[in-house]
C-alpha beads as a LAMMPS data file, in Angstrom:
LAMMPS data file: protein, C-alpha beads

286 atoms
285 bonds

1 atom types
1 bond types

-500.0 500.0 xlo xhi
-500.0 500.0 ylo yhi
-500.0 500.0 zlo zhi

Masses

1 110.0

Atoms # bond

1 1 1 -167.208 -240.815 -295.921
2 1 1 -168.090 -241.917 -299.258
3 1 1 -168.441 -238.470 -300.591
4 1 1 -165.203 -237.099 -299.365
5 1 1 -163.142 -240.421 -301.082
6 1 1 -164.823 -239.712 -304.154
7 1 1 -163.831 -235.797 -304.171
8 1 1 -160.420 -236.871 -303.311
9 1 1 -160.170 -239.449 -306.432
10 1 1 -161.675 -236.597 -308.772
11 1 1 -158.885 -234.211 -307.231
12 1 1 -156.239 -236.643 -307.438
13 1 1 -157.273 -237.424 -311.201
14 1 1 -157.318 -233.846 -312.098
15 1 1 -154.000 -232.966 -310.678
16 1 1 -152.477 -235.737 -312.402
17 1 1 -153.759 -234.747 -315.433
18 1 1 -152.427 -231.527 -315.112
19 1 1 -148.894 -232.692 -314.333
20 1 1 -149.179 -235.078 -317.421
21 1 1 -150.115 -231.957 -319.595
22 1 1 -147.340 -230.281 -317.917
23 1 1 -144.667 -232.770 -318.822
24 1 1 -146.010 -232.988 -322.539
25 1 1 -145.708 -229.130 -322.849
26 1 1 -142.177 -229.541 -321.112
27 1 1 -141.239 -232.404 -323.695
28 1 1 -142.574 -230.342 -326.775
29 1 1 -140.713 -227.160 -325.807
30 1 1 -137.361 -229.097 -325.391
31 1 1 -138.290 -230.703 -328.686
32 1 1 -138.848 -227.029 -330.354
33 1 1 -135.653 -225.953 -328.875
34 1 1 -133.565 -228.954 -329.982
35 1 1 -134.706 -227.903 -333.736
36 1 1 -134.146 -224.416 -333.305
37 1 1 -130.395 -225.181 -332.068
38 1 1 -130.061 -227.737 -335.370
39 1 1 -131.087 -225.118 -337.782
40 1 1 -128.913 -222.444 -336.301
41 1 1 -125.948 -224.865 -336.211
42 1 1 -126.702 -226.103 -339.715
43 1 1 -126.906 -222.245 -341.294
44 1 1 -124.192 -220.738 -338.879
45 1 1 -121.297 -223.460 -339.393
46 1 1 -121.309 -222.608 -343.439
47 1 1 -121.689 -219.183 -342.632
48 1 1 -118.378 -218.863 -340.306
49 1 1 -116.827 -220.977 -342.663
50 1 1 -117.444 -218.557 -345.585
51 1 1 -116.481 -215.633 -343.429
52 1 1 -112.998 -217.099 -342.397
53 1 1 -112.268 -217.929 -346.131
54 1 1 -113.081 -214.437 -347.133
55 1 1 -111.240 -212.886 -344.409
56 1 1 -107.964 -215.435 -345.169
57 1 1 -108.055 -214.472 -348.807
58 1 1 -108.258 -210.902 -347.837
59 1 1 -105.404 -210.845 -345.685
60 1 1 -103.311 -212.952 -348.032
61 1 1 -103.054 -216.033 -345.603
62 1 1 -103.960 -218.087 -348.471
63 1 1 -103.522 -217.464 -352.037
64 1 1 -107.021 -215.828 -353.456
65 1 1 -105.890 -216.780 -357.223
66 1 1 -106.293 -220.198 -356.146
67 1 1 -108.810 -220.082 -352.957
68 1 1 -111.194 -217.591 -354.783
69 1 1 -112.892 -215.443 -351.929
70 1 1 -116.559 -216.002 -351.468
71 1 1 -117.535 -212.302 -353.016
72 1 1 -115.563 -213.237 -356.108
73 1 1 -117.409 -216.556 -356.239
74 1 1 -120.505 -214.735 -355.927
75 1 1 -119.816 -212.204 -358.575
76 1 1 -118.873 -214.974 -360.985
77 1 1 -121.998 -216.908 -360.059
78 1 1 -123.712 -213.879 -361.516
79 1 1 -122.330 -213.407 -364.364
80 1 1 -122.902 -217.308 -365.348
81 1 1 -126.744 -216.887 -364.279
82 1 1 -126.925 -213.472 -366.259
83 1 1 -125.704 -215.715 -369.259
84 1 1 -128.180 -218.599 -368.521
85 1 1 -125.030 -220.987 -368.603
86 1 1 -125.547 -222.017 -364.967
87 1 1 -129.276 -222.772 -365.239
88 1 1 -128.550 -224.429 -368.554
89 1 1 -125.709 -226.478 -366.862
90 1 1 -127.879 -227.456 -363.865
91 1 1 -130.593 -228.465 -365.831
92 1 1 -129.019 -230.888 -367.875
93 1 1 -127.213 -232.509 -364.840
94 1 1 -130.234 -232.883 -363.066
95 1 1 -132.061 -234.543 -366.114
96 1 1 -129.329 -237.160 -366.169
97 1 1 -129.108 -237.783 -362.918
98 1 1 -132.963 -237.678 -361.957
99 1 1 -133.686 -240.254 -365.212
100 1 1 -130.769 -242.566 -364.309
101 1 1 -131.671 -242.524 -360.476
102 1 1 -135.261 -243.303 -361.234
103 1 1 -134.516 -246.207 -363.349
104 1 1 -131.812 -247.639 -361.351
105 1 1 -133.768 -247.222 -357.890
106 1 1 -136.834 -249.119 -359.221
107 1 1 -134.753 -251.897 -360.761
108 1 1 -132.684 -252.184 -357.667
109 1 1 -135.704 -252.316 -355.134
110 1 1 -137.765 -255.182 -357.231
111 1 1 -134.201 -257.064 -357.882
112 1 1 -133.515 -256.898 -354.334
113 1 1 -136.938 -257.841 -353.259
114 1 1 -137.067 -261.034 -355.628
115 1 1 -133.298 -262.187 -354.535
116 1 1 -134.406 -261.561 -350.921
117 1 1 -137.655 -263.879 -351.194
118 1 1 -136.016 -266.579 -353.463
119 1 1 -132.717 -268.590 -352.500
120 1 1 -132.170 -270.091 -355.975
121 1 1 -132.363 -266.777 -357.730
122 1 1 -129.767 -265.523 -354.637
123 1 1 -127.618 -268.025 -355.631
124 1 1 -127.527 -267.311 -359.289
125 1 1 -127.328 -263.538 -359.361
126 1 1 -125.590 -262.426 -356.036
127 1 1 -122.152 -263.496 -357.162
128 1 1 -122.558 -261.806 -360.171
129 1 1 -123.808 -258.313 -358.828
130 1 1 -121.311 -258.399 -356.080
131 1 1 -118.210 -258.867 -358.917
132 1 1 -120.071 -256.002 -360.852
133 1 1 -120.150 -253.746 -357.671
134 1 1 -116.586 -254.017 -357.066
135 1 1 -115.786 -252.414 -359.904
136 1 1 -115.870 -248.838 -360.215
137 1 1 -119.296 -247.700 -362.263
138 1 1 -117.477 -244.610 -363.762
139 1 1 -115.013 -247.260 -365.175
140 1 1 -117.571 -248.556 -367.088
141 1 1 -118.187 -245.574 -369.090
142 1 1 -115.610 -246.290 -371.711
143 1 1 -117.561 -249.535 -372.353
144 1 1 -120.679 -247.894 -372.526
145 1 1 -119.482 -245.129 -374.898
146 1 1 -118.450 -248.107 -377.251
147 1 1 -121.786 -249.921 -377.116
148 1 1 -124.031 -246.617 -377.028
149 1 1 -121.750 -243.999 -378.525
150 1 1 -121.446 -240.363 -377.218
151 1 1 -124.516 -239.522 -376.085
152 1 1 -127.000 -239.225 -373.163
153 1 1 -127.798 -243.264 -373.062
154 1 1 -123.842 -243.754 -371.964
155 1 1 -124.225 -241.099 -369.152
156 1 1 -127.437 -241.927 -367.761
157 1 1 -126.812 -245.787 -367.600
158 1 1 -123.400 -245.009 -365.301
159 1 1 -126.154 -243.552 -362.757
160 1 1 -128.507 -246.430 -363.289
161 1 1 -125.734 -248.772 -362.401
162 1 1 -124.533 -247.112 -359.079
163 1 1 -128.113 -246.732 -357.932
164 1 1 -128.859 -250.216 -358.754
165 1 1 -126.531 -252.035 -356.780
166 1 1 -126.674 -250.080 -353.758
167 1 1 -130.695 -250.346 -353.795
168 1 1 -130.415 -253.947 -354.671
169 1 1 -127.796 -254.766 -351.740
170 1 1 -129.637 -252.927 -348.976
171 1 1 -132.934 -254.491 -349.904
172 1 1 -131.389 -258.064 -350.132
173 1 1 -130.263 -257.471 -346.745
174 1 1 -133.378 -256.179 -345.256
175 1 1 -135.605 -259.086 -346.876
176 1 1 -133.142 -261.657 -345.597
177 1 1 -132.936 -260.291 -342.433
178 1 1 -136.621 -259.466 -341.965
179 1 1 -138.243 -260.685 -338.424
180 1 1 -140.001 -264.031 -339.272
181 1 1 -142.415 -263.513 -336.338
182 1 1 -144.096 -260.612 -338.094
183 1 1 -144.629 -263.016 -341.219
184 1 1 -146.395 -265.292 -338.526
185 1 1 -148.542 -262.437 -337.060
186 1 1 -149.398 -261.308 -340.449
187 1 1 -150.563 -265.093 -341.113
188 1 1 -152.317 -265.037 -338.249
189 1 1 -154.631 -262.166 -338.929
190 1 1 -155.331 -263.632 -342.455
191 1 1 -152.664 -261.780 -344.436
192 1 1 -151.782 -263.597 -347.622
193 1 1 -149.345 -263.288 -350.578
194 1 1 -150.239 -259.747 -351.996
195 1 1 -151.459 -258.345 -348.736
196 1 1 -148.921 -259.756 -346.644
197 1 1 -146.331 -258.375 -349.084
198 1 1 -148.174 -254.765 -349.022
199 1 1 -148.910 -254.714 -345.479
200 1 1 -145.937 -256.692 -343.419
201 1 1 -142.976 -257.077 -345.583
202 1 1 -143.122 -253.892 -347.569
203 1 1 -143.318 -251.414 -344.358
204 1 1 -140.478 -253.317 -342.629
205 1 1 -137.910 -252.898 -345.328
206 1 1 -138.776 -249.392 -346.318
207 1 1 -136.291 -247.712 -343.772
208 1 1 -133.357 -249.755 -345.663
209 1 1 -134.955 -248.881 -349.155
210 1 1 -134.546 -244.796 -347.791
211 1 1 -131.161 -245.678 -346.334
212 1 1 -130.105 -246.770 -349.897
213 1 1 -131.627 -244.117 -351.701
214 1 1 -129.919 -241.558 -349.255
215 1 1 -126.431 -243.484 -350.190
216 1 1 -127.330 -243.940 -353.692
217 1 1 -128.334 -240.038 -354.613
218 1 1 -124.999 -238.868 -353.398
219 1 1 -122.788 -241.725 -355.408
220 1 1 -124.964 -240.712 -358.418
221 1 1 -124.165 -237.227 -357.940
222 1 1 -120.368 -238.171 -358.082
223 1 1 -120.520 -240.408 -361.160
224 1 1 -122.735 -238.174 -363.302
225 1 1 -119.992 -235.236 -362.578
226 1 1 -117.051 -237.510 -363.288
227 1 1 -119.084 -238.682 -366.403
228 1 1 -119.430 -235.043 -367.527
229 1 1 -115.591 -234.415 -366.698
230 1 1 -114.529 -236.569 -369.316
231 1 1 -117.408 -237.428 -371.829
232 1 1 -119.637 -234.342 -372.189
233 1 1 -119.723 -230.680 -373.497
234 1 1 -122.110 -229.704 -370.906
235 1 1 -123.422 -229.980 -367.583
236 1 1 -121.693 -229.146 -363.914
237 1 1 -119.434 -231.414 -364.454
238 1 1 -118.271 -230.200 -367.662
239 1 1 -118.512 -226.108 -365.993
240 1 1 -116.194 -227.356 -363.148
241 1 1 -113.672 -229.307 -365.675
242 1 1 -113.373 -226.698 -368.222
243 1 1 -112.730 -223.913 -365.835
244 1 1 -109.975 -225.994 -364.385
245 1 1 -108.371 -226.372 -368.167
246 1 1 -108.566 -222.566 -368.634
247 1 1 -107.522 -221.824 -365.146
248 1 1 -110.871 -220.185 -363.837
249 1 1 -110.944 -221.086 -360.661
250 1 1 -114.221 -218.543 -359.657
251 1 1 -116.101 -220.514 -362.315
252 1 1 -115.015 -223.878 -360.937
253 1 1 -115.829 -223.034 -357.669
254 1 1 -119.258 -221.794 -358.974
255 1 1 -119.745 -225.518 -360.296
256 1 1 -118.210 -227.067 -357.264
257 1 1 -120.766 -225.213 -354.966
258 1 1 -123.488 -225.809 -357.162
259 1 1 -122.967 -229.637 -357.272
260 1 1 -122.905 -229.400 -353.316
261 1 1 -126.291 -227.602 -353.386
262 1 1 -127.698 -230.225 -355.578
263 1 1 -126.616 -233.045 -353.231
264 1 1 -128.115 -230.948 -350.332
265 1 1 -131.374 -230.276 -351.598
266 1 1 -132.073 -233.763 -353.017
267 1 1 -131.048 -235.569 -349.753
268 1 1 -133.233 -233.525 -348.269
269 1 1 -136.408 -234.200 -350.249
270 1 1 -135.339 -237.985 -349.762
271 1 1 -135.273 -237.546 -345.811
272 1 1 -138.220 -235.671 -346.072
273 1 1 -140.025 -238.132 -348.323
274 1 1 -139.001 -240.877 -345.361
275 1 1 -140.603 -238.641 -342.826
276 1 1 -143.716 -238.502 -344.437
277 1 1 -143.633 -242.331 -345.395
278 1 1 -142.625 -243.499 -342.036
279 1 1 -143.996 -241.296 -339.245
280 1 1 -143.151 -243.918 -336.731
281 1 1 -139.603 -244.465 -337.028
282 1 1 -138.813 -240.442 -336.825
283 1 1 -141.181 -240.724 -333.363
284 1 1 -138.705 -243.564 -332.495
285 1 1 -135.506 -241.391 -333.091
286 1 1 -134.243 -239.460 -330.200

Bonds

1 1 1 2
2 1 2 3
3 1 3 4
4 1 4 5
5 1 5 6
6 1 6 7
7 1 7 8
8 1 8 9
9 1 9 10
10 1 10 11
11 1 11 12
12 1 12 13
13 1 13 14
14 1 14 15
15 1 15 16
16 1 16 17
17 1 17 18
18 1 18 19
19 1 19 20
20 1 20 21
21 1 21 22
22 1 22 23
23 1 23 24
24 1 24 25
25 1 25 26
26 1 26 27
27 1 27 28
28 1 28 29
29 1 29 30
30 1 30 31
31 1 31 32
32 1 32 33
33 1 33 34
34 1 34 35
35 1 35 36
36 1 36 37
37 1 37 38
38 1 38 39
39 1 39 40
40 1 40 41
41 1 41 42
42 1 42 43
43 1 43 44
44 1 44 45
45 1 45 46
46 1 46 47
47 1 47 48
48 1 48 49
49 1 49 50
50 1 50 51
51 1 51 52
52 1 52 53
53 1 53 54
54 1 54 55
55 1 55 56
56 1 56 57
57 1 57 58
58 1 58 59
59 1 59 60
60 1 60 61
61 1 61 62
62 1 62 63
63 1 63 64
64 1 64 65
65 1 65 66
66 1 66 67
67 1 67 68
68 1 68 69
69 1 69 70
70 1 70 71
71 1 71 72
72 1 72 73
73 1 73 74
74 1 74 75
75 1 75 76
76 1 76 77
77 1 77 78
78 1 78 79
79 1 79 80
80 1 80 81
81 1 81 82
82 1 82 83
83 1 83 84
84 1 84 85
85 1 85 86
86 1 86 87
87 1 87 88
88 1 88 89
89 1 89 90
90 1 90 91
91 1 91 92
92 1 92 93
93 1 93 94
94 1 94 95
95 1 95 96
96 1 96 97
97 1 97 98
98 1 98 99
99 1 99 100
100 1 100 101
101 1 101 102
102 1 102 103
103 1 103 104
104 1 104 105
105 1 105 106
106 1 106 107
107 1 107 108
108 1 108 109
109 1 109 110
110 1 110 111
111 1 111 112
112 1 112 113
113 1 113 114
114 1 114 115
115 1 115 116
116 1 116 117
117 1 117 118
118 1 118 119
119 1 119 120
120 1 120 121
121 1 121 122
122 1 122 123
123 1 123 124
124 1 124 125
125 1 125 126
126 1 126 127
127 1 127 128
128 1 128 129
129 1 129 130
130 1 130 131
131 1 131 132
132 1 132 133
133 1 133 134
134 1 134 135
135 1 135 136
136 1 136 137
137 1 137 138
138 1 138 139
139 1 139 140
140 1 140 141
141 1 141 142
142 1 142 143
143 1 143 144
144 1 144 145
145 1 145 146
146 1 146 147
147 1 147 148
148 1 148 149
149 1 149 150
150 1 150 151
151 1 151 152
152 1 152 153
153 1 153 154
154 1 154 155
155 1 155 156
156 1 156 157
157 1 157 158
158 1 158 159
159 1 159 160
160 1 160 161
161 1 161 162
162 1 162 163
163 1 163 164
164 1 164 165
165 1 165 166
166 1 166 167
167 1 167 168
168 1 168 169
169 1 169 170
170 1 170 171
171 1 171 172
172 1 172 173
173 1 173 174
174 1 174 175
175 1 175 176
176 1 176 177
177 1 177 178
178 1 178 179
179 1 179 180
180 1 180 181
181 1 181 182
182 1 182 183
183 1 183 184
184 1 184 185
185 1 185 186
186 1 186 187
187 1 187 188
188 1 188 189
189 1 189 190
190 1 190 191
191 1 191 192
192 1 192 193
193 1 193 194
194 1 194 195
195 1 195 196
196 1 196 197
197 1 197 198
198 1 198 199
199 1 199 200
200 1 200 201
201 1 201 202
202 1 202 203
203 1 203 204
204 1 204 205
205 1 205 206
206 1 206 207
207 1 207 208
208 1 208 209
209 1 209 210
210 1 210 211
211 1 211 212
212 1 212 213
213 1 213 214
214 1 214 215
215 1 215 216
216 1 216 217
217 1 217 218
218 1 218 219
219 1 219 220
220 1 220 221
221 1 221 222
222 1 222 223
223 1 223 224
224 1 224 225
225 1 225 226
226 1 226 227
227 1 227 228
228 1 228 229
229 1 229 230
230 1 230 231
231 1 231 232
232 1 232 233
233 1 233 234
234 1 234 235
235 1 235 236
236 1 236 237
237 1 237 238
238 1 238 239
239 1 239 240
240 1 240 241
241 1 241 242
242 1 242 243
243 1 243 244
244 1 244 245
245 1 245 246
246 1 246 247
247 1 247 248
248 1 248 249
249 1 249 250
250 1 250 251
251 1 251 252
252 1 252 253
253 1 253 254
254 1 254 255
255 1 255 256
256 1 256 257
257 1 257 258
258 1 258 259
259 1 259 260
260 1 260 261
261 1 261 262
262 1 262 263
263 1 263 264
264 1 264 265
265 1 265 266
266 1 266 267
267 1 267 268
268 1 268 269
269 1 269 270
270 1 270 271
271 1 271 272
272 1 272 273
273 1 273 274
274 1 274 275
275 1 275 276
276 1 276 277
277 1 277 278
278 1 278 279
279 1 279 280
280 1 280 281
281 1 281 282
282 1 282 283
283 1 283 284
284 1 284 285
285 1 285 286
């Protein structure tokens, strides 16, 4: 009788393992289907819009002189690439954007942590930063041009400003909203100061940091483009503005599409970095 009971338990355990394996395989298959659908929609939607744009221009449902069809834009992009103009403007804009973004993000994270942890510092500087953030950063460009002249410094500092304020606001809010029970748990396990910051506080505010990075990279791209409209003779913003002045909409669309692609790629890099740095966050999302 005992042998029979043991055999039944073994069969039940094996059956349970098989059911669990099948359930896990089913979940993995469903996740793969969702990812394939996501990729398909991400590619198919812009492609469909381009086809409709081309068809509308070919049938003159829209004015092709103003809404240049995609085929013409592609040929114009080829001309700019062959001349080296597009690569040069892209490299210049990226250099300004990346330098300003890196400096502004680093400063915003450090200042945000300090203000979040220190009430006196927060009381002293938060009203000032709130007032400065309310001023459109592009509006600071004339002042920066007066101080630093017509050069790269003023352009980069506009990117630094917008990135700094977004990160500072996000990090301060994350630090102040941090669950104190996690700090108490860290103390219970012997974490003090630097170890507490590294192993408890920093992982807890990383989601807010990456949110700030995603938001600020888009705003930084807008600011540097607007800056190049009015205070530059190169860059993607200048390409768009100069093409508008010369009424060359095909080249203008090349610049606009390139700017959009830069935004997509940089945002994708930040999202990929977030997934690598915060794998537990990805698993907790549907």
